[in-house]
PyMOL CGO cylinders between C-alpha atoms (Angstrom):
from pymol import cmd
from pymol.cgo import CYLINDER

trace = [
    CYLINDER, -34.32, -6.95, -6.42, -32.46, -4.31, -8.43, 0.3, 1, 1, 1, 1, 1, 1,
    CYLINDER, -32.46, -4.31, -8.43, -32.15, -2.06, -5.37, 0.3, 1, 1, 1, 1, 1, 1,
    CYLINDER, -32.15, -2.06, -5.37, -30.79, -4.97, -3.36, 0.3, 1, 1, 1, 1, 1, 1,
    CYLINDER, -30.79, -4.97, -3.36, -28.12, -5.73, -5.98, 0.3, 1, 1, 1, 1, 1, 1,
    CYLINDER, -28.12, -5.73, -5.98, -27.22, -2.05, -6.17, 0.3, 1, 1, 1, 1, 1, 1,
    CYLINDER, -27.22, -2.05, -6.17, -26.88, -1.87, -2.38, 0.3, 1, 1, 1, 1, 1, 1,
    CYLINDER, -26.88, -1.87, -2.38, -24.72, -5.01, -2.29, 0.3, 1, 1, 1, 1, 1, 1,
    CYLINDER, -24.72, -5.01, -2.29, -22.54, -3.69, -5.11, 0.3, 1, 1, 1, 1, 1, 1,
    CYLINDER, -22.54, -3.69, -5.11, -22.07, -0.36, -3.34, 0.3, 1, 1, 1, 1, 1, 1,
    CYLINDER, -22.07, -0.36, -3.34, -21.13, -2.15, -0.11, 0.3, 1, 1, 1, 1, 1, 1,
    CYLINDER, -21.13, -2.15, -0.11, -18.56, -4.32, -1.89, 0.3, 1, 1, 1, 1, 1, 1,
    CYLINDER, -18.56, -4.32, -1.89, -17.01, -1.30, -3.60, 0.3, 1, 1, 1, 1, 1, 1,
    CYLINDER, -17.01, -1.30, -3.60, -16.81, 0.64, -0.34, 0.3, 1, 1, 1, 1, 1, 1,
    CYLINDER, -16.81, 0.64, -0.34, -15.21, -2.20, 1.60, 0.3, 1, 1, 1, 1, 1, 1,
    CYLINDER, -15.21, -2.20, 1.60, -12.81, -3.48, -1.05, 0.3, 1, 1, 1, 1, 1, 1,
    CYLINDER, -12.81, -3.48, -1.05, -10.27, -0.75, -0.32, 0.3, 1, 1, 1, 1, 1, 1,
    CYLINDER, -10.27, -0.75, -0.32, -10.06, -1.80, 3.32, 0.3, 1, 1, 1, 1, 1, 1,
    CYLINDER, -10.06, -1.80, 3.32, -8.79, -5.22, 2.31, 0.3, 1, 1, 1, 1, 1, 1,
    CYLINDER, -8.79, -5.22, 2.31, -5.60, -3.62, 1.02, 0.3, 1, 1, 1, 1, 1, 1,
    CYLINDER, -5.60, -3.62, 1.02, -5.20, -1.12, 3.83, 0.3, 1, 1, 1, 1, 1, 1,
    CYLINDER, -5.20, -1.12, 3.83, -1.71, -2.38, 4.67, 0.3, 1, 1, 1, 1, 1, 1,
    CYLINDER, -1.71, -2.38, 4.67, 0.77, -4.13, 2.41, 0.3, 1, 1, 1, 1, 1, 1,
    CYLINDER, 0.77, -4.13, 2.41, 1.59, -6.83, 4.98, 0.3, 1, 1, 1, 1, 1, 1,
    CYLINDER, 1.59, -6.83, 4.98, 0.36, -8.14, 8.32, 0.3, 1, 1, 1, 1, 1, 1,
    CYLINDER, 0.36, -8.14, 8.32, 2.41, -6.89, 11.29, 0.3, 1, 1, 1, 1, 1, 1,
    CYLINDER, 2.41, -6.89, 11.29, 1.64, -10.09, 13.16, 0.3, 1, 1, 1, 1, 1, 1,
    CYLINDER, 1.64, -10.09, 13.16, 3.93, -11.89, 10.70, 0.3, 1, 1, 1, 1, 1, 1,
    CYLINDER, 3.93, -11.89, 10.70, 6.58, -9.16, 10.30, 0.3, 1, 1, 1, 1, 1, 1,
    CYLINDER, 6.58, -9.16, 10.30, 10.01, -10.78, 10.06, 0.3, 1, 1, 1, 1, 1, 1,
    CYLINDER, 10.01, -10.78, 10.06, 12.16, -8.51, 7.91, 0.3, 1, 1, 1, 1, 1, 1,
    CYLINDER, 12.16, -8.51, 7.91, 13.89, -5.63, 9.71, 0.3, 1, 1, 1, 1, 1, 1,
    CYLINDER, 13.89, -5.63, 9.71, 12.04, -3.11, 7.52, 0.3, 1, 1, 1, 1, 1, 1,
    CYLINDER, 12.04, -3.11, 7.52, 8.67, -4.70, 8.36, 0.3, 1, 1, 1, 1, 1, 1,
    CYLINDER, 8.67, -4.70, 8.36, 9.43, -4.64, 12.09, 0.3, 1, 1, 1, 1, 1, 1,
    CYLINDER, 9.43, -4.64, 12.09, 10.48, -0.98, 11.84, 0.3, 1, 1, 1, 1, 1, 1,
    CYLINDER, 10.48, -0.98, 11.84, 7.25, -0.11, 9.99, 0.3, 1, 1, 1, 1, 1, 1,
    CYLINDER, 7.25, -0.11, 9.99, 5.10, -1.97, 12.50, 0.3, 1, 1, 1, 1, 1, 1,
    CYLINDER, 5.10, -1.97, 12.50, 6.75, -0.18, 15.43, 0.3, 1, 1, 1, 1, 1, 1,
    CYLINDER, 6.75, -0.18, 15.43, 6.24, 3.31, 13.96, 0.3, 1, 1, 1, 1, 1, 1,
    CYLINDER, 6.24, 3.31, 13.96, 2.66, 4.64, 13.61, 0.3, 1, 1, 1, 1, 1, 1,
    CYLINDER, 2.66, 4.64, 13.61, 3.68, 7.18, 10.94, 0.3, 1, 1, 1, 1, 1, 1,
    CYLINDER, 3.68, 7.18, 10.94, 5.37, 4.51, 8.82, 0.3, 1, 1, 1, 1, 1, 1,
    CYLINDER, 5.37, 4.51, 8.82, 2.36, 2.19, 9.26, 0.3, 1, 1, 1, 1, 1, 1,
    CYLINDER, 2.36, 2.19, 9.26, 0.14, 5.02, 8.01, 0.3, 1, 1, 1, 1, 1, 1,
    CYLINDER, 0.14, 5.02, 8.01, 2.42, 5.63, 5.03, 0.3, 1, 1, 1, 1, 1, 1,
    CYLINDER, 2.42, 5.63, 5.03, 2.41, 1.92, 4.21, 0.3, 1, 1, 1, 1, 1, 1,
    CYLINDER, 2.41, 1.92, 4.21, -1.39, 1.94, 4.27, 0.3, 1, 1, 1, 1, 1, 1,
    CYLINDER, -1.39, 1.94, 4.27, -1.56, 5.03, 2.04, 0.3, 1, 1, 1, 1, 1, 1,
    CYLINDER, -1.56, 5.03, 2.04, 0.89, 3.59, -0.47, 0.3, 1, 1, 1, 1, 1, 1,
    CYLINDER, 0.89, 3.59, -0.47, -0.93, 0.26, -0.57, 0.3, 1, 1, 1, 1, 1, 1,
    CYLINDER, -0.93, 0.26, -0.57, -4.30, 1.98, -0.99, 0.3, 1, 1, 1, 1, 1, 1,
    CYLINDER, -4.30, 1.98, -0.99, -2.97, 4.12, -3.86, 0.3, 1, 1, 1, 1, 1, 1,
    CYLINDER, -2.97, 4.12, -3.86, -1.51, 1.07, -5.59, 0.3, 1, 1, 1, 1, 1, 1,
    CYLINDER, -1.51, 1.07, -5.59, -4.77, -0.88, -5.41, 0.3, 1, 1, 1, 1, 1, 1,
    CYLINDER, -4.77, -0.88, -5.41, -6.83, 2.13, -6.51, 0.3, 1, 1, 1, 1, 1, 1,
    CYLINDER, -6.83, 2.13, -6.51, -4.93, 2.29, -9.81, 0.3, 1, 1, 1, 1, 1, 1,
    CYLINDER, -4.93, 2.29, -9.81, -6.80, 1.13, -12.87, 0.3, 1, 1, 1, 1, 1, 1,
    CYLINDER, -6.80, 1.13, -12.87, -6.04, -2.49, -13.77, 0.3, 1, 1, 1, 1, 1, 1,
    CYLINDER, -6.04, -2.49, -13.77, -4.02, -1.26, -16.76, 0.3, 1, 1, 1, 1, 1, 1,
    CYLINDER, -4.02, -1.26, -16.76, -1.92, 1.12, -14.65, 0.3, 1, 1, 1, 1, 1, 1,
    CYLINDER, -1.92, 1.12, -14.65, -1.52, -1.46, -11.87, 0.3, 1, 1, 1, 1, 1, 1,
    CYLINDER, -1.52, -1.46, -11.87, -0.17, -3.98, -14.39, 0.3, 1, 1, 1, 1, 1, 1,
    CYLINDER, -0.17, -3.98, -14.39, 2.27, -1.34, -15.62, 0.3, 1, 1, 1, 1, 1, 1,
    CYLINDER, 2.27, -1.34, -15.62, 3.37, -0.57, -12.06, 0.3, 1, 1, 1, 1, 1, 1,
    CYLINDER, 3.37, -0.57, -12.06, 3.80, -4.20, -10.95, 0.3, 1, 1, 1, 1, 1, 1,
    CYLINDER, 3.80, -4.20, -10.95, 7.49, -4.34, -11.91, 0.3, 1, 1, 1, 1, 1, 1,
    CYLINDER, 7.49, -4.34, -11.91, 8.31, -0.90, -10.49, 0.3, 1, 1, 1, 1, 1, 1,
    CYLINDER, 8.31, -0.90, -10.49, 6.42, -1.85, -7.30, 0.3, 1, 1, 1, 1, 1, 1,
    CYLINDER, 6.42, -1.85, -7.30, 8.52, -5.00, -6.86, 0.3, 1, 1, 1, 1, 1, 1,
    CYLINDER, 8.52, -5.00, -6.86, 11.73, -3.01, -7.42, 0.3, 1, 1, 1, 1, 1, 1,
    CYLINDER, 11.73, -3.01, -7.42, 10.55, -0.33, -4.99, 0.3, 1, 1, 1, 1, 1, 1,
    CYLINDER, 10.55, -0.33, -4.99, 9.84, -2.98, -2.32, 0.3, 1, 1, 1, 1, 1, 1,
    CYLINDER, 9.84, -2.98, -2.32, 13.36, -4.41, -2.78, 0.3, 1, 1, 1, 1, 1, 1,
    CYLINDER, 13.36, -4.41, -2.78, 14.88, -0.91, -2.36, 0.3, 1, 1, 1, 1, 1, 1,
    CYLINDER, 14.88, -0.91, -2.36, 12.65, -0.20, 0.64, 0.3, 1, 1, 1, 1, 1, 1,
    CYLINDER, 12.65, -0.20, 0.64, 13.72, -3.50, 2.20, 0.3, 1, 1, 1, 1, 1, 1,
    CYLINDER, 13.72, -3.50, 2.20, 17.36, -2.41, 1.85, 0.3, 1, 1, 1, 1, 1, 1,
    CYLINDER, 17.36, -2.41, 1.85, 16.58, 0.31, 4.42, 0.3, 1, 1, 1, 1, 1, 1,
    CYLINDER, 16.58, 0.31, 4.42, 16.51, -2.29, 7.19, 0.3, 1, 1, 1, 1, 1, 1,
    CYLINDER, 16.51, -2.29, 7.19, 15.64, -0.63, 10.52, 0.3, 1, 1, 1, 1, 1, 1,
    CYLINDER, 15.64, -0.63, 10.52, 16.52, 2.88, 9.26, 0.3, 1, 1, 1, 1, 1, 1,
    CYLINDER, 16.52, 2.88, 9.26, 13.22, 4.74, 9.69, 0.3, 1, 1, 1, 1, 1, 1,
    CYLINDER, 13.22, 4.74, 9.69, 14.47, 7.88, 7.86, 0.3, 1, 1, 1, 1, 1, 1,
    CYLINDER, 14.47, 7.88, 7.86, 15.35, 5.78, 4.82, 0.3, 1, 1, 1, 1, 1, 1,
    CYLINDER, 15.35, 5.78, 4.82, 11.97, 4.01, 4.98, 0.3, 1, 1, 1, 1, 1, 1,
    CYLINDER, 11.97, 4.01, 4.98, 10.14, 7.34, 5.31, 0.3, 1, 1, 1, 1, 1, 1,
    CYLINDER, 10.14, 7.34, 5.31, 11.92, 8.78, 2.25, 0.3, 1, 1, 1, 1, 1, 1,
    CYLINDER, 11.92, 8.78, 2.25, 11.16, 5.62, 0.24, 0.3, 1, 1, 1, 1, 1, 1,
    CYLINDER, 11.16, 5.62, 0.24, 7.45, 5.81, 1.08, 0.3, 1, 1, 1, 1, 1, 1,
    CYLINDER, 7.45, 5.81, 1.08, 7.29, 9.55, 0.42, 0.3, 1, 1, 1, 1, 1, 1,
    CYLINDER, 7.29, 9.55, 0.42, 8.73, 9.07, -3.09, 0.3, 1, 1, 1, 1, 1, 1,
    CYLINDER, 8.73, 9.07, -3.09, 6.49, 6.09, -3.89, 0.3, 1, 1, 1, 1, 1, 1,
    CYLINDER, 6.49, 6.09, -3.89, 3.35, 7.80, -2.61, 0.3, 1, 1, 1, 1, 1, 1,
    CYLINDER, 3.35, 7.80, -2.61, 4.18, 10.82, -4.78, 0.3, 1, 1, 1, 1, 1, 1,
    CYLINDER, 4.18, 10.82, -4.78, 4.77, 8.58, -7.82, 0.3, 1, 1, 1, 1, 1, 1,
    CYLINDER, 4.77, 8.58, -7.82, 1.53, 6.65, -7.38, 0.3, 1, 1, 1, 1, 1, 1,
    CYLINDER, 1.53, 6.65, -7.38, -0.39, 9.83, -6.54, 0.3, 1, 1, 1, 1, 1, 1,
    CYLINDER, -0.39, 9.83, -6.54, 0.55, 11.29, -9.92, 0.3, 1, 1, 1, 1, 1, 1,
    CYLINDER, 0.55, 11.29, -9.92, -1.93, 8.87, -11.54, 0.3, 1, 1, 1, 1, 1, 1,
    CYLINDER, -1.93, 8.87, -11.54, -4.88, 10.64, -9.88, 0.3, 1, 1, 1, 1, 1, 1,
]
cmd.load_cgo(trace, "trace")
């Protein structure tokens, strides 16, 4: 029984990160920035990396980053369809979140 619970726990931990692989569903993309991200494989990858980093933060750090994350999303959204602007926004945010690890 203990081995079974350990195996189930390991499976849940391994698959939890996949739930947050992307910060939004491209099927429902409406904002210009979301459409631009969905149309660009590199930006989709950056969105997945940023989302993964955010959800891998400790609960304490994630709580501390909730406000900055909301502000970052608002600034990213201001980029509209400008893929260079979106790329720079993701690069900075990925670097910021990566500094926790």
